[in-house]
Residue, then its C-alpha position, 0 to 999 in steps of 0.5 A: m582816516v575816517l574811512a579807514l577806521l570804517a573799513m577795519t571795522l567791517t566784518q565781511p565785505l558789504d555785498a555778504s548777506p547776514k546769513d553768509r556772517r552767522n554761518k561762517p566760523s569767525e577768525p581769532s581777530a573777528r572784526v568788531v562793527e559796533r561798540f556800546s555798553g550798558t547795564v545787564v538787567r537780566v541773564s537767560d543762561g550761562d551765555t546769553f544776557d540782556v543789556e540796557t544801553l545808555n539811551g534805554d534800549p534793550v539788546r539781547i547778547r549772545i557771548y561770542g565764542i563760547d556755548a553754555p550748557e542748556l538749563a536742562q543739562p548738567f551745570g546749566k543752572e550753575a553756569l546761569k547762576y555764575v554769570n548772574q552773579r558776576v554781571s547781573h546789574r553791573w555796566v559791561m562793554i560790548e563789541k558787536l561782531y554780528d547779529d545771529q539767526y535768532g536777532r541777538c547781538v553776538g559779541r565779546v563781552i568786556f567786563n571789568g577791562k577783560d574779556f568775560a568769555l575768557e573768564l568763564l572758560r578759564k572757571g570751566i563754566v562753558w565750552h569754547y564754541v569752535q564751531y564759530c570762534d578759532d581763537p587760540a586763546y579760548a582753546e587754550a583757556e578750555r584746555q587749562a580748565r579741563k586739565a585742572n577739572k574746573g567747573l564742568w569738567r570735574r570728574t564725576a563719581d561714575g566717570e560721566k563726561p559732560i556733553p557739550p551743549w550742541e550735541y545735546r541740542k541735537a538729541h533733545p530739540r525743542r518743540k515748535k509752539 
């Protein structure tokens, strides 16, 4: 029984390298490798924050399945503010899926018993990150927010459309120090 539970929680075969897990799009039923909870102690932007676990360990969390506008982009600061107001100094549960290339824990964030990424998508705060997540619930939440002109999907007077963060990052690469 214990072995069956352990087998069900693995995201990839044991011979898959961490790089393989990072670069593969996930399934809607992405498997949880670890569950833990803690208090959000710092919000970096609309999809990343730091949690202090029960034993005092700091963990940087990247919310699975979404991508928030960069802080320099239109709506980036609004996304940061929204996430900060919702979860800062609050208790969250993390369903870890994998670590990304930056060492962040990528996982589903459960806040007040609900998938926090879905809340952000429904409010129009973030994009569904289809390159890494093909969850149909996420796609539908974004579609509904766009249709209702919520958050970053609000129409501007000049008809300007929001630029996805992944396109913005390509056009504005960070300089290496």
